[in-house]
PDB file of the backbone (N, CA, C, O) and the ligand in Angstrom, with CONECT records:
HET     ZN  A 101       1
ATOM      1  N   MET A   1      17.902 -17.246  32.522  1.00  0.00           N
ATOM      2  CA  MET A   1      17.762 -16.012  31.748  1.00  0.00           C
ATOM      3  C   MET A   1      19.070 -15.663  31.057  1.00  0.00           C
ATOM      4  O   MET A   1      20.132 -15.610  31.676  1.00  0.00           O
ATOM      5  N   LYS A   2      18.960 -15.426  29.754  1.00  0.00           N
ATOM      6  CA  LYS A   2      20.166 -15.141  28.964  1.00  0.00           C
ATOM      7  C   LYS A   2      20.536 -13.674  29.023  1.00  0.00           C
ATOM      8  O   LYS A   2      19.684 -12.788  28.947  1.00  0.00           O
ATOM      9  N   ARG A   3      21.809 -13.448  29.159  1.00  0.00           N
ATOM     10  CA  ARG A   3      22.278 -12.062  29.064  1.00  0.00           C
ATOM     11  C   ARG A   3      22.844 -11.814  27.672  1.00  0.00           C
ATOM     12  O   ARG A   3      23.244 -12.755  26.985  1.00  0.00           O
ATOM     13  N   GLY A   4      22.880 -10.561  27.257  1.00  0.00           N
ATOM     14  CA  GLY A   4      23.441 -10.240  25.957  1.00  0.00           C
ATOM     15  C   GLY A   4      22.612 -10.779  24.815  1.00  0.00           C
ATOM     16  O   GLY A   4      23.140 -11.158  23.769  1.00  0.00           O
ATOM     17  N   HIS A   5      21.314 -10.811  25.022  1.00  0.00           N
ATOM     18  CA  HIS A   5      20.434 -11.257  23.944  1.00  0.00           C
ATOM     19  C   HIS A   5      20.554 -10.313  22.746  1.00  0.00           C
ATOM     20  O   HIS A   5      20.559  -9.092  22.897  1.00  0.00           O
ATOM     21  N   VAL A   6      20.649 -10.903  21.562  1.00  0.00           N
ATOM     22  CA  VAL A   6      20.766 -10.094  20.347  1.00  0.00           C
ATOM     23  C   VAL A   6      19.429 -10.052  19.643  1.00  0.00           C
ATOM     24  O   VAL A   6      18.870 -11.099  19.315  1.00  0.00           O
ATOM     25  N   PRO A   7      18.896  -8.839  19.400  1.00  0.00           N
ATOM     26  CA  PRO A   7      17.620  -8.767  18.684  1.00  0.00           C
ATOM     27  C   PRO A   7      17.784  -9.230  17.243  1.00  0.00           C
ATOM     28  O   PRO A   7      18.763  -8.893  16.578  1.00  0.00           O
ATOM     29  N   VAL A   8      16.817 -10.004  16.773  1.00  0.00           N
ATOM     30  CA  VAL A   8      16.886 -10.555  15.421  1.00  0.00           C
ATOM     31  C   VAL A   8      15.729 -10.026  14.603  1.00  0.00           C
ATOM     32  O   VAL A   8      14.597  -9.955  15.082  1.00  0.00           O
ATOM     33  N   ARG A   9      16.012  -9.659  13.380  1.00  0.00           N
ATOM     34  CA  ARG A   9      14.949  -9.190  12.482  1.00  0.00           C
ATOM     35  C   ARG A   9      15.036  -9.955  11.160  1.00  0.00           C
ATOM     36  O   ARG A   9      16.055 -10.553  10.813  1.00  0.00           O
ATOM     37  N   GLN A  10      13.918  -9.903  10.448  1.00  0.00           N
ATOM     38  CA  GLN A  10      13.839 -10.659   9.207  1.00  0.00           C
ATOM     39  C   GLN A  10      13.917  -9.730   8.003  1.00  0.00           C
ATOM     40  O   GLN A  10      13.221  -8.717   7.940  1.00  0.00           O
ATOM     41  N   CYS A  11      14.760 -10.080   7.063  1.00  0.00           N
ATOM     42  CA  CYS A  11      14.853  -9.330   5.810  1.00  0.00           C
ATOM     43  C   CYS A  11      13.553  -9.515   5.038  1.00  0.00           C
ATOM     44  O   CYS A  11      13.091 -10.644   4.871  1.00  0.00           O
ATOM     45  N   VAL A  12      12.955  -8.420   4.564  1.00  0.00           N
ATOM     46  CA  VAL A  12      11.659  -8.524   3.880  1.00  0.00           C
ATOM     47  C   VAL A  12      11.773  -9.152   2.502  1.00  0.00           C
ATOM     48  O   VAL A  12      10.766  -9.536   1.907  1.00  0.00           O
ATOM     49  N   VAL A  13      12.980  -9.256   1.997  1.00  0.00           N
ATOM     50  CA  VAL A  13      13.166  -9.797   0.659  1.00  0.00           C
ATOM     51  C   VAL A  13      13.479 -11.293   0.694  1.00  0.00           C
ATOM     52  O   VAL A  13      12.765 -12.091   0.087  1.00  0.00           O
ATOM     53  N   CYS A  14      14.529 -11.671   1.393  1.00  0.00           N
ATOM     54  CA  CYS A  14      14.937 -13.080   1.368  1.00  0.00           C
ATOM     55  C   CYS A  14      14.471 -13.852   2.602  1.00  0.00           C
ATOM     56  O   CYS A  14      14.682 -15.061   2.696  1.00  0.00           O
ATOM     57  N   ARG A  15      13.830 -13.146   3.558  1.00  0.00           N
ATOM     58  CA  ARG A  15      13.248 -13.792   4.741  1.00  0.00           C
ATOM     59  C   ARG A  15      14.304 -14.384   5.669  1.00  0.00           C
ATOM     60  O   ARG A  15      13.978 -15.148   6.578  1.00  0.00           O
ATOM     61  N   GLN A  16      15.534 -14.042   5.446  1.00  0.00           N
ATOM     62  CA  GLN A  16      16.576 -14.515   6.347  1.00  0.00           C
ATOM     63  C   GLN A  16      16.484 -13.774   7.662  1.00  0.00           C
ATOM     64  O   GLN A  16      16.200 -12.576   7.699  1.00  0.00           O
ATOM     65  N   ARG A  17      16.724 -14.489   8.730  1.00  0.00           N
ATOM     66  CA  ARG A  17      16.750 -13.835  10.036  1.00  0.00           C
ATOM     67  C   ARG A  17      18.187 -13.514  10.404  1.00  0.00           C
ATOM     68  O   ARG A  17      19.062 -14.379  10.393  1.00  0.00           O
ATOM     69  N   LEU A  18      18.405 -12.256  10.726  1.00  0.00           N
ATOM     70  CA  LEU A  18      19.755 -11.815  11.046  1.00  0.00           C
ATOM     71  C   LEU A  18      19.723 -10.889  12.245  1.00  0.00           C
ATOM     72  O   LEU A  18      18.674 -10.368  12.623  1.00  0.00           O
ATOM     73  N   GLU A  19      20.880 -10.698  12.830  1.00  0.00           N
ATOM     74  CA  GLU A  19      20.969  -9.731  13.912  1.00  0.00           C
ATOM     75  C   GLU A  19      20.536  -8.365  13.395  1.00  0.00           C
ATOM     76  O   GLU A  19      20.881  -7.945  12.290  1.00  0.00           O
ATOM     77  N   LYS A  20      19.770  -7.699  14.237  1.00  0.00           N
ATOM     78  CA  LYS A  20      19.196  -6.425  13.826  1.00  0.00           C
ATOM     79  C   LYS A  20      20.256  -5.442  13.320  1.00  0.00           C
ATOM     80  O   LYS A  20      20.031  -4.691  12.371  1.00  0.00           O
ATOM     81  N   GLN A  21      21.410  -5.469  13.979  1.00  0.00           N
ATOM     82  CA  GLN A  21      22.441  -4.486  13.621  1.00  0.00           C
ATOM     83  C   GLN A  21      23.074  -4.762  12.259  1.00  0.00           C
ATOM     84  O   GLN A  21      23.767  -3.903  11.714  1.00  0.00           O
ATOM     85  N   LYS A  22      22.841  -5.958  11.703  1.00  0.00           N
ATOM     86  CA  LYS A  22      23.413  -6.268  10.395  1.00  0.00           C
ATOM     87  C   LYS A  22      22.468  -5.906   9.258  1.00  0.00           C
ATOM     88  O   LYS A  22      22.822  -5.986   8.082  1.00  0.00           O
ATOM     89  N   LEU A  23      21.253  -5.504   9.636  1.00  0.00           N
ATOM     90  CA  LEU A  23      20.271  -5.150   8.614  1.00  0.00           C
ATOM     91  C   LEU A  23      20.132  -3.642   8.530  1.00  0.00           C
ATOM     92  O   LEU A  23      20.406  -2.917   9.486  1.00  0.00           O
ATOM     93  N   ALA A  24      19.700  -3.188   7.364  1.00  0.00           N
ATOM     94  CA  ALA A  24      19.380  -1.765   7.210  1.00  0.00           C
ATOM     95  C   ALA A  24      17.899  -1.595   7.490  1.00  0.00           C
ATOM     96  O   ALA A  24      17.071  -2.329   6.950  1.00  0.00           O
ATOM     97  N   ARG A  25      17.567  -0.638   8.326  1.00  0.00           N
ATOM     98  CA  ARG A  25      16.161  -0.430   8.648  1.00  0.00           C
ATOM     99  C   ARG A  25      15.583   0.711   7.814  1.00  0.00           C
ATOM    100  O   ARG A  25      16.227   1.736   7.590  1.00  0.00           O
ATOM    101  N   PHE A  26      14.359   0.499   7.367  1.00  0.00           N
ATOM    102  CA  PHE A  26      13.651   1.539   6.638  1.00  0.00           C
ATOM    103  C   PHE A  26      12.303   1.741   7.293  1.00  0.00           C
ATOM    104  O   PHE A  26      11.717   0.805   7.839  1.00  0.00           O
ATOM    105  N   VAL A  27      11.817   2.959   7.237  1.00  0.00           N
ATOM    106  CA  VAL A  27      10.550   3.262   7.881  1.00  0.00           C
ATOM    107  C   VAL A  27       9.604   3.869   6.858  1.00  0.00           C
ATOM    108  O   VAL A  27       9.990   4.716   6.053  1.00  0.00           O
ATOM    109  N   CYS A  28       8.360   3.420   6.907  1.00  0.00           N
ATOM    110  CA  CYS A  28       7.339   3.950   6.011  1.00  0.00           C
ATOM    111  C   CYS A  28       6.707   5.170   6.653  1.00  0.00           C
ATOM    112  O   CYS A  28       6.075   5.083   7.706  1.00  0.00           O
ATOM    113  N   ARG A  29       6.887   6.295   6.010  1.00  0.00           N
ATOM    114  CA  ARG A  29       6.299   7.525   6.544  1.00  0.00           C
ATOM    115  C   ARG A  29       5.081   7.901   5.728  1.00  0.00           C
ATOM    116  O   ARG A  29       5.049   7.722   4.510  1.00  0.00           O
ATOM    117  N   PRO A  30       4.075   8.429   6.421  1.00  0.00           N
ATOM    118  CA  PRO A  30       2.856   8.812   5.709  1.00  0.00           C
ATOM    119  C   PRO A  30       3.154   9.883   4.662  1.00  0.00           C
ATOM    120  O   PRO A  30       4.065  10.696   4.820  1.00  0.00           O
ATOM    121  N   ALA A  31       2.377   9.861   3.612  1.00  0.00           N
ATOM    122  CA  ALA A  31       2.578  10.833   2.555  1.00  0.00           C
ATOM    123  C   ALA A  31       2.286  12.236   3.054  1.00  0.00           C
ATOM    124  O   ALA A  31       1.483  12.413   3.970  1.00  0.00           O
ATOM    125  N   PRO A  32       2.924  13.230   2.466  1.00  0.00           N
ATOM    126  CA  PRO A  32       2.582  14.609   2.813  1.00  0.00           C
ATOM    127  C   PRO A  32       1.141  14.886   2.408  1.00  0.00           C
ATOM    128  O   PRO A  32       0.635  14.244   1.488  1.00  0.00           O
ATOM    129  N   PRO A  33       0.473  15.816   3.063  1.00  0.00           N
ATOM    130  CA  PRO A  33      -0.931  16.095   2.743  1.00  0.00           C
ATOM    131  C   PRO A  33      -1.106  16.444   1.270  1.00  0.00           C
ATOM    132  O   PRO A  33      -0.268  17.118   0.671  1.00  0.00           O
ATOM    133  N   ALA A  34      -2.197  15.977   0.707  1.00  0.00           N
ATOM    134  CA  ALA A  34      -2.434  16.225  -0.712  1.00  0.00           C
ATOM    135  C   ALA A  34      -2.737  17.697  -0.947  1.00  0.00           C
ATOM    136  O   ALA A  34      -3.325  18.355  -0.089  1.00  0.00           O
ATOM    137  N   PRO A  35      -2.341  18.217  -2.099  1.00  0.00           N
ATOM    138  CA  PRO A  35      -2.697  19.591  -2.443  1.00  0.00           C
ATOM    139  C   PRO A  35      -4.215  19.738  -2.563  1.00  0.00           C
ATOM    140  O   PRO A  35      -4.921  18.757  -2.799  1.00  0.00           O
ATOM    141  N   GLU A  36      -4.712  20.961  -2.402  1.00  0.00           N
ATOM    142  CA  GLU A  36      -6.159  21.158  -2.308  1.00  0.00           C
ATOM    143  C   GLU A  36      -6.948  20.641  -3.520  1.00  0.00           C
ATOM    144  O   GLU A  36      -8.062  20.137  -3.378  1.00  0.00           O
ATOM    145  N   GLN A  37      -6.356  20.774  -4.702  1.00  0.00           N
ATOM    146  CA  GLN A  37      -7.093  20.359  -5.907  1.00  0.00           C
ATOM    147  C   GLN A  37      -7.342  18.853  -5.910  1.00  0.00           C
ATOM    148  O   GLN A  37      -8.358  18.391  -6.429  1.00  0.00           O
ATOM    149  N   SER A  38      -6.424  18.094  -5.338  1.00  0.00           N
ATOM    150  CA  SER A  38      -6.555  16.642  -5.420  1.00  0.00           C
ATOM    151  C   SER A  38      -6.908  16.053  -4.065  1.00  0.00           C
ATOM    152  O   SER A  38      -6.329  16.419  -3.042  1.00  0.00           O
ATOM    153  N   GLN A  39      -7.856  15.146  -4.074  1.00  0.00           N
ATOM    154  CA  GLN A  39      -8.268  14.503  -2.824  1.00  0.00           C
ATOM    155  C   GLN A  39      -7.401  13.292  -2.512  1.00  0.00           C
ATOM    156  O   GLN A  39      -7.476  12.713  -1.428  1.00  0.00           O
ATOM    157  N   ARG A  40      -6.586  12.928  -3.477  1.00  0.00           N
ATOM    158  CA  ARG A  40      -5.784  11.714  -3.265  1.00  0.00           C
ATOM    159  C   ARG A  40      -4.476  12.069  -2.568  1.00  0.00           C
ATOM    160  O   ARG A  40      -3.753  12.962  -3.012  1.00  0.00           O
ATOM    161  N   PRO A  41      -4.182  11.388  -1.506  1.00  0.00           N
ATOM    162  CA  PRO A  41      -2.874  11.600  -0.881  1.00  0.00           C
ATOM    163  C   PRO A  41      -1.792  10.992  -1.767  1.00  0.00           C
ATOM    164  O   PRO A  41      -2.052  10.046  -2.511  1.00  0.00           O
ATOM    165  N   GLY A  42      -0.605  11.523  -1.688  1.00  0.00           N
ATOM    166  CA  GLY A  42       0.502  10.964  -2.451  1.00  0.00           C
ATOM    167  C   GLY A  42       0.907   9.628  -1.866  1.00  0.00           C
ATOM    168  O   GLY A  42       0.394   9.213  -0.827  1.00  0.00           O
ATOM    169  N   PRO A  43       1.829   8.958  -2.536  1.00  0.00           N
ATOM    170  CA  PRO A  43       2.268   7.663  -2.014  1.00  0.00           C
ATOM    171  C   PRO A  43       3.069   7.852  -0.728  1.00  0.00           C
ATOM    172  O   PRO A  43       3.751   8.861  -0.547  1.00  0.00           O
ATOM    173  N   SER A  44       2.973   6.877   0.147  1.00  0.00           N
ATOM    174  CA  SER A  44       3.780   6.971   1.360  1.00  0.00           C
ATOM    175  C   SER A  44       5.253   6.778   0.990  1.00  0.00           C
ATOM    176  O   SER A  44       5.588   6.176  -0.030  1.00  0.00           O
ATOM    177  N   GLN A  45       6.089   7.294   1.831  1.00  0.00           N
ATOM    178  CA  GLN A  45       7.500   7.310   1.501  1.00  0.00           C
ATOM    179  C   GLN A  45       8.309   6.450   2.453  1.00  0.00           C
ATOM    180  O   GLN A  45       8.096   6.478   3.665  1.00  0.00           O
ATOM    181  N   TRP A  46       9.225   5.697   1.905  1.00  0.00           N
ATOM    182  CA  TRP A  46      10.145   4.928   2.718  1.00  0.00           C
ATOM    183  C   TRP A  46      11.429   5.728   2.871  1.00  0.00           C
ATOM    184  O   TRP A  46      11.960   6.281   1.908  1.00  0.00           O
ATOM    185  N   VAL A  47      11.905   5.773   4.084  1.00  0.00           N
ATOM    186  CA  VAL A  47      13.184   6.448   4.298  1.00  0.00           C
ATOM    187  C   VAL A  47      14.112   5.518   5.069  1.00  0.00           C
ATOM    188  O   VAL A  47      13.672   4.719   5.895  1.00  0.00           O
ATOM    189  N   ALA A  48      15.413   5.640   4.780  1.00  0.00           N
ATOM    190  CA  ALA A  48      16.394   4.868   5.523  1.00  0.00           C
ATOM    191  C   ALA A  48      16.454   5.396   6.950  1.00  0.00           C
ATOM    192  O   ALA A  48      16.474   6.606   7.179  1.00  0.00           O
ATOM    193  N   ASP A  49      16.480   4.488   7.889  1.00  0.00           N
ATOM    194  CA  ASP A  49      16.517   4.878   9.293  1.00  0.00           C
ATOM    195  C   ASP A  49      17.874   4.513   9.886  1.00  0.00           C
ATOM    196  O   ASP A  49      18.063   3.434  10.446  1.00  0.00           O
ATOM    197  N   ALA A  50      18.793   5.431   9.747  1.00  0.00           N
ATOM    198  CA  ALA A  50      20.166   5.146  10.162  1.00  0.00           C
ATOM    199  C   ALA A  50      20.280   4.957  11.675  1.00  0.00           C
ATOM    200  O   ALA A  50      21.091   4.160  12.146  1.00  0.00           O
ATOM    201  N   SER A  51      19.469   5.690  12.427  1.00  0.00           N
ATOM    202  CA  SER A  51      19.578   5.619  13.880  1.00  0.00           C
ATOM    203  C   SER A  51      18.813   4.424  14.452  1.00  0.00           C
ATOM    204  O   SER A  51      19.027   4.034  15.600  1.00  0.00           O
ATOM    205  N   GLY A  52      17.918   3.844  13.639  1.00  0.00           N
ATOM    206  CA  GLY A  52      17.152   2.697  14.108  1.00  0.00           C
ATOM    207  C   GLY A  52      16.066   3.060  15.094  1.00  0.00           C
ATOM    208  O   GLY A  52      15.571   2.190  15.811  1.00  0.00           O
ATOM    209  N   SER A  53      15.686   4.313  15.149  1.00  0.00           N
ATOM    210  CA  SER A  53      14.734   4.715  16.179  1.00  0.00           C
ATOM    211  C   SER A  53      13.573   5.566  15.672  1.00  0.00           C
ATOM    212  O   SER A  53      12.816   6.117  16.471  1.00  0.00           O
ATOM    213  N   LEU A  54      13.429   5.678  14.361  1.00  0.00           N
ATOM    214  CA  LEU A  54      12.295   6.443  13.844  1.00  0.00           C
ATOM    215  C   LEU A  54      11.001   5.687  14.121  1.00  0.00           C
ATOM    216  O   LEU A  54      10.965   4.459  14.044  1.00  0.00           O
ATOM    217  N   PRO A  55       9.951   6.414  14.439  1.00  0.00           N
ATOM    218  CA  PRO A  55       8.666   5.754  14.657  1.00  0.00           C
ATOM    219  C   PRO A  55       8.054   5.324  13.326  1.00  0.00           C
ATOM    220  O   PRO A  55       8.420   5.838  12.269  1.00  0.00           O
ATOM    221  N   GLY A  56       7.142   4.398  13.387  1.00  0.00           N
ATOM    222  CA  GLY A  56       6.459   3.983  12.169  1.00  0.00           C
ATOM    223  C   GLY A  56       6.738   2.528  11.835  1.00  0.00           C
ATOM    224  O   GLY A  56       7.493   1.850  12.531  1.00  0.00           O
ATOM    225  N   ARG A  57       6.124   2.062  10.771  1.00  0.00           N
ATOM    226  CA  ARG A  57       6.268   0.681  10.357  1.00  0.00           C
ATOM    227  C   ARG A  57       7.645   0.487   9.734  1.00  0.00           C
ATOM    228  O   ARG A  57       7.998   1.181   8.781  1.00  0.00           O
ATOM    229  N   GLY A  58       8.396  -0.421  10.248  1.00  0.00           N
ATOM    230  CA  GLY A  58       9.749  -0.639   9.754  1.00  0.00           C
ATOM    231  C   GLY A  58       9.848  -1.868   8.883  1.00  0.00           C
ATOM    232  O   GLY A  58       9.049  -2.799   8.992  1.00  0.00           O
ATOM    233  N   ALA A  59      10.849  -1.855   8.013  1.00  0.00           N
ATOM    234  CA  ALA A  59      11.173  -3.023   7.217  1.00  0.00           C
ATOM    235  C   ALA A  59      12.679  -3.127   7.176  1.00  0.00           C
ATOM    236  O   ALA A  59      13.385  -2.121   7.251  1.00  0.00           O
ATOM    237  N   TYR A  60      13.170  -4.353   7.056  1.00  0.00           N
ATOM    238  CA  TYR A  60      14.611  -4.542   7.098  1.00  0.00           C
ATOM    239  C   TYR A  60      15.106  -5.195   5.833  1.00  0.00           C
ATOM    240  O   TYR A  60      14.436  -6.044   5.245  1.00  0.00           O
ATOM    241  N   ILE A  61      16.287  -4.786   5.425  1.00  0.00           N
ATOM    242  CA  ILE A  61      16.929  -5.374   4.251  1.00  0.00           C
ATOM    243  C   ILE A  61      18.344  -5.755   4.615  1.00  0.00           C
ATOM    244  O   ILE A  61      19.031  -5.001   5.303  1.00  0.00           O
ATOM    245  N   CYS A  62      18.798  -6.933   4.156  1.00  0.00           N
ATOM    246  CA  CYS A  62      20.071  -7.459   4.647  1.00  0.00           C
ATOM    247  C   CYS A  62      21.250  -7.124   3.757  1.00  0.00           C
ATOM    248  O   CYS A  62      22.381  -7.098   4.241  1.00  0.00           O
ATOM    249  N   SER A  63      21.035  -6.865   2.473  1.00  0.00           N
ATOM    250  CA  SER A  63      22.173  -6.709   1.586  1.00  0.00           C
ATOM    251  C   SER A  63      21.819  -5.877   0.361  1.00  0.00           C
ATOM    252  O   SER A  63      20.650  -5.606   0.088  1.00  0.00           O
ATOM    253  N   ALA A  64      22.848  -5.482  -0.365  1.00  0.00           N
ATOM    254  CA  ALA A  64      22.629  -4.708  -1.581  1.00  0.00           C
ATOM    255  C   ALA A  64      21.837  -5.540  -2.596  1.00  0.00           C
ATOM    256  O   ALA A  64      21.022  -5.008  -3.349  1.00  0.00           O
ATOM    257  N   GLN A  65      22.089  -6.841  -2.601  1.00  0.00           N
ATOM    258  CA  GLN A  65      21.369  -7.733  -3.507  1.00  0.00           C
ATOM    259  C   GLN A  65      19.868  -7.697  -3.213  1.00  0.00           C
ATOM    260  O   GLN A  65      19.048  -7.627  -4.128  1.00  0.00           O
ATOM    261  N   CYS A  66      19.527  -7.746  -1.953  1.00  0.00           N
ATOM    262  CA  CYS A  66      18.125  -7.706  -1.572  1.00  0.00           C
ATOM    263  C   CYS A  66      17.532  -6.324  -1.857  1.00  0.00           C
ATOM    264  O   CYS A  66      16.354  -6.209  -2.198  1.00  0.00           O
ATOM    265  N   ALA A  67      18.344  -5.286  -1.718  1.00  0.00           N
ATOM    266  CA  ALA A  67      17.868  -3.940  -2.019  1.00  0.00           C
ATOM    267  C   ALA A  67      17.439  -3.852  -3.484  1.00  0.00           C
ATOM    268  O   ALA A  67      16.486  -3.150  -3.823  1.00  0.00           O
ATOM    269  N   GLU A  68      18.151  -4.570  -4.339  1.00  0.00           N
ATOM    270  CA  GLU A  68      17.773  -4.566  -5.756  1.00  0.00           C
ATOM    271  C   GLU A  68      16.522  -5.391  -5.990  1.00  0.00           C
ATOM    272  O   GLU A  68      15.671  -5.038  -6.807  1.00  0.00           O
ATOM    273  N   ARG A  69      16.421  -6.483  -5.271  1.00  0.00           N
ATOM    274  CA  ARG A  69      15.298  -7.404  -5.492  1.00  0.00           C
ATOM    275  C   ARG A  69      13.988  -6.901  -4.893  1.00  0.00           C
ATOM    276  O   ARG A  69      12.917  -7.378  -5.267  1.00  0.00           O
ATOM    277  N   VAL A  70      14.060  -5.952  -3.974  1.00  0.00           N
ATOM    278  CA  VAL A  70      12.839  -5.503  -3.306  1.00  0.00           C
ATOM    279  C   VAL A  70      11.855  -4.881  -4.298  1.00  0.00           C
ATOM    280  O   VAL A  70      10.656  -4.803  -4.029  1.00  0.00           O
ATOM    281  N   GLU A  71      12.360  -4.450  -5.420  1.00  0.00           N
ATOM    282  CA  GLU A  71      11.507  -3.875  -6.451  1.00  0.00           C
ATOM    283  C   GLU A  71      10.477  -4.886  -6.959  1.00  0.00           C
ATOM    284  O   GLU A  71       9.395  -4.511  -7.411  1.00  0.00           O
ATOM    285  N   LYS A  72      10.821  -6.147  -6.881  1.00  0.00           N
ATOM    286  CA  LYS A  72       9.935  -7.203  -7.356  1.00  0.00           C
ATOM    287  C   LYS A  72       8.913  -7.616  -6.295  1.00  0.00           C
ATOM    288  O   LYS A  72       8.024  -8.425  -6.557  1.00  0.00           O
ATOM    289  N   ASN A  73       9.051  -7.060  -5.123  1.00  0.00           N
ATOM    290  CA  ASN A  73       8.174  -7.414  -4.016  1.00  0.00           C
ATOM    291  C   ASN A  73       6.981  -6.452  -3.978  1.00  0.00           C
ATOM    292  O   ASN A  73       7.146  -5.246  -3.795  1.00  0.00           O
ATOM    293  N   LYS A  74       5.794  -7.002  -4.153  1.00  0.00           N
ATOM    294  CA  LYS A  74       4.608  -6.144  -4.242  1.00  0.00           C
ATOM    295  C   LYS A  74       4.445  -5.240  -3.030  1.00  0.00           C
ATOM    296  O   LYS A  74       4.176  -4.046  -3.160  1.00  0.00           O
ATOM    297  N   ARG A  75       4.609  -5.817  -1.868  1.00  0.00           N
ATOM    298  CA  ARG A  75       4.352  -5.053  -0.647  1.00  0.00           C
ATOM    299  C   ARG A  75       5.377  -3.971  -0.397  1.00  0.00           C
ATOM    300  O   ARG A  75       5.065  -2.930   0.181  1.00  0.00           O
ATOM    301  N   TYR A  76       6.594  -4.216  -0.830  1.00  0.00           N
ATOM    302  CA  TYR A  76       7.671  -3.296  -0.459  1.00  0.00           C
ATOM    303  C   TYR A  76       8.319  -2.623  -1.666  1.00  0.00           C
ATOM    304  O   TYR A  76       9.420  -2.081  -1.570  1.00  0.00           O
ATOM    305  N   ARG A  77       7.630  -2.664  -2.788  1.00  0.00           N
ATOM    306  CA  ARG A  77       8.189  -2.084  -4.000  1.00  0.00           C
ATOM    307  C   ARG A  77       8.589  -0.625  -3.790  1.00  0.00           C
ATOM    308  O   ARG A  77       9.603  -0.160  -4.312  1.00  0.00           O
ATOM    309  N   ALA A  78       7.766   0.087  -3.011  1.00  0.00           N
ATOM    310  CA  ALA A  78       8.019   1.509  -2.778  1.00  0.00           C
ATOM    311  C   ALA A  78       9.317   1.742  -2.018  1.00  0.00           C
ATOM    312  O   ALA A  78       9.848   2.852  -1.987  1.00  0.00           O
ATOM    313  N   LEU A  79       9.804   0.694  -1.418  1.00  0.00           N
ATOM    314  CA  LEU A  79      11.033   0.798  -0.626  1.00  0.00           C
ATOM    315  C   LEU A  79      12.274   0.818  -1.527  1.00  0.00           C
ATOM    316  O   LEU A  79      13.361   1.217  -1.111  1.00  0.00           O
ATOM    317  N   SER A  80      12.080   0.388  -2.739  1.00  0.00           N
ATOM    318  CA  SER A  80      13.194   0.185  -3.658  1.00  0.00           C
ATOM    319  C   SER A  80      14.120   1.396  -3.792  1.00  0.00           C
ATOM    320  O   SER A  80      15.343   1.264  -3.742  1.00  0.00           O
ATOM    321  N   GLY A  81      13.521   2.569  -3.961  1.00  0.00           N
ATOM    322  CA  GLY A  81      14.335   3.771  -4.142  1.00  0.00           C
ATOM    323  C   GLY A  81      15.250   4.036  -2.965  1.00  0.00           C
ATOM    324  O   GLY A  81      16.456   4.222  -3.125  1.00  0.00           O
ATOM    325  N   ALA A  82      14.656   4.052  -1.770  1.00  0.00           N
ATOM    326  CA  ALA A  82      15.430   4.332  -0.566  1.00  0.00           C
ATOM    327  C   ALA A  82      16.474   3.247  -0.323  1.00  0.00           C
ATOM    328  O   ALA A  82      17.587   3.531   0.119  1.00  0.00           O
ATOM    329  N   ALA A  83      16.106   2.012  -0.615  1.00  0.00           N
ATOM    330  CA  ALA A  83      17.009   0.891  -0.359  1.00  0.00           C
ATOM    331  C   ALA A  83      18.227   0.919  -1.271  1.00  0.00           C
ATOM    332  O   ALA A  83      19.358   0.756  -0.813  1.00  0.00           O
ATOM    333  N   THR A  84      17.990   1.127  -2.565  1.00  0.00           N
ATOM    334  CA  THR A  84      19.136   1.119  -3.473  1.00  0.00           C
ATOM    335  C   THR A  84      20.038   2.321  -3.198  1.00  0.00           C
ATOM    336  O   THR A  84      21.258   2.241  -3.339  1.00  0.00           O
ATOM    337  N   MET A  85      19.422   3.430  -2.806  1.00  0.00           N
ATOM    338  CA  MET A  85      20.210   4.610  -2.497  1.00  0.00           C
ATOM    339  C   MET A  85      21.088   4.358  -1.272  1.00  0.00           C
ATOM    340  O   MET A  85      22.264   4.723  -1.240  1.00  0.00           O
ATOM    341  N   LYS A  86      20.490   3.730  -0.279  1.00  0.00           N
ATOM    342  CA  LYS A  86      21.214   3.425   0.953  1.00  0.00           C
ATOM    343  C   LYS A  86      22.450   2.566   0.648  1.00  0.00           C
ATOM    344  O   LYS A  86      23.546   2.854   1.129  1.00  0.00           O
ATOM    345  N   TYR A  87      22.266   1.524  -0.145  1.00  0.00           N
ATOM    346  CA  TYR A  87      23.380   0.634  -0.417  1.00  0.00           C
ATOM    347  C   TYR A  87      24.347   1.220  -1.425  1.00  0.00           C
ATOM    348  O   TYR A  87      25.532   0.885  -1.415  1.00  0.00           O
ATOM    349  N   ALA A  88      23.861   2.087  -2.292  1.00  0.00           N
ATOM    350  CA  ALA A  88      24.766   2.762  -3.223  1.00  0.00           C
ATOM    351  C   ALA A  88      25.751   3.605  -2.435  1.00  0.00           C
ATOM    352  O   ALA A  88      26.915   3.727  -2.815  1.00  0.00           O
ATOM    353  N   ASN A  89      25.283   4.191  -1.331  1.00  0.00           N
ATOM    354  CA  ASN A  89      26.163   5.023  -0.512  1.00  0.00           C
ATOM    355  C   ASN A  89      27.154   4.202   0.293  1.00  0.00           C
ATOM    356  O   ASN A  89      28.326   4.564   0.395  1.00  0.00           O
ATOM    357  N   THR A  90      26.688   3.096   0.866  1.00  0.00           N
ATOM    358  CA  THR A  90      27.560   2.358   1.768  1.00  0.00           C
ATOM    359  C   THR A  90      28.539   1.450   1.039  1.00  0.00           C
ATOM    360  O   THR A  90      29.582   1.099   1.592  1.00  0.00           O
ATOM    361  N   CYS A  91      28.219   1.059  -0.209  1.00  0.00           N
ATOM    362  CA  CYS A  91      29.065   0.095  -0.888  1.00  0.00           C
ATOM    363  C   CYS A  91      30.109   0.738  -1.781  1.00  0.00           C
ATOM    364  O   CYS A  91      30.926   0.049  -2.393  1.00  0.00           O
ATOM    365  N   ARG A  92      30.082   2.018  -1.852  1.00  0.00           N
ATOM    366  CA  ARG A  92      31.043   2.701  -2.703  1.00  0.00           C
ATOM    367  C   ARG A  92      32.455   2.573  -2.128  1.00  0.00           C
ATOM    368  O   ARG A  92      32.669   2.672  -0.920  1.00  0.00           O
ATOM    369  N   ILE A  93      33.405   2.348  -3.033  1.00  0.00           N
ATOM    370  CA  ILE A  93      34.798   2.206  -2.561  1.00  0.00           C
ATOM    371  C   ILE A  93      35.448   3.588  -2.466  1.00  0.00           C
ATOM    372  O   ILE A  93      36.616   3.696  -2.090  1.00  0.00           O
TER     373      ILE A  93
HETATM  374 ZN    ZN A 101      17.797 -10.281   2.369  1.00  0.00          ZN2+
END
C-alpha cells in the first residue's frame, strides 16, 4: 500500500493527467430559477472552485492556454468565461 498518494485529474481541454493541485477546478452550478414569464431555465453557470470542495460536477483546466481553448470545446464552452477570468487573475504580474 502506497502512502502519500497524489490524486490525479484530467484537464478537459488537452486531456493531460496532472496532479489535482496543479489544476484549476471549476464547478457547474444549476441555473437560477427562470422568471415567471419564461419557462426556460437560464444556462447553467460554471464557477471557479478555489477551495476544491464545492459540490456539483467538476471540470479541471491545467493552464491559461487551455482556458483559452476551452471555448472551442462543445461540452465545456460555457466554462470559458470563468476559466479565462480565473487565469487572468492568477497570471497578472
Ligand atoms: Zn490542459
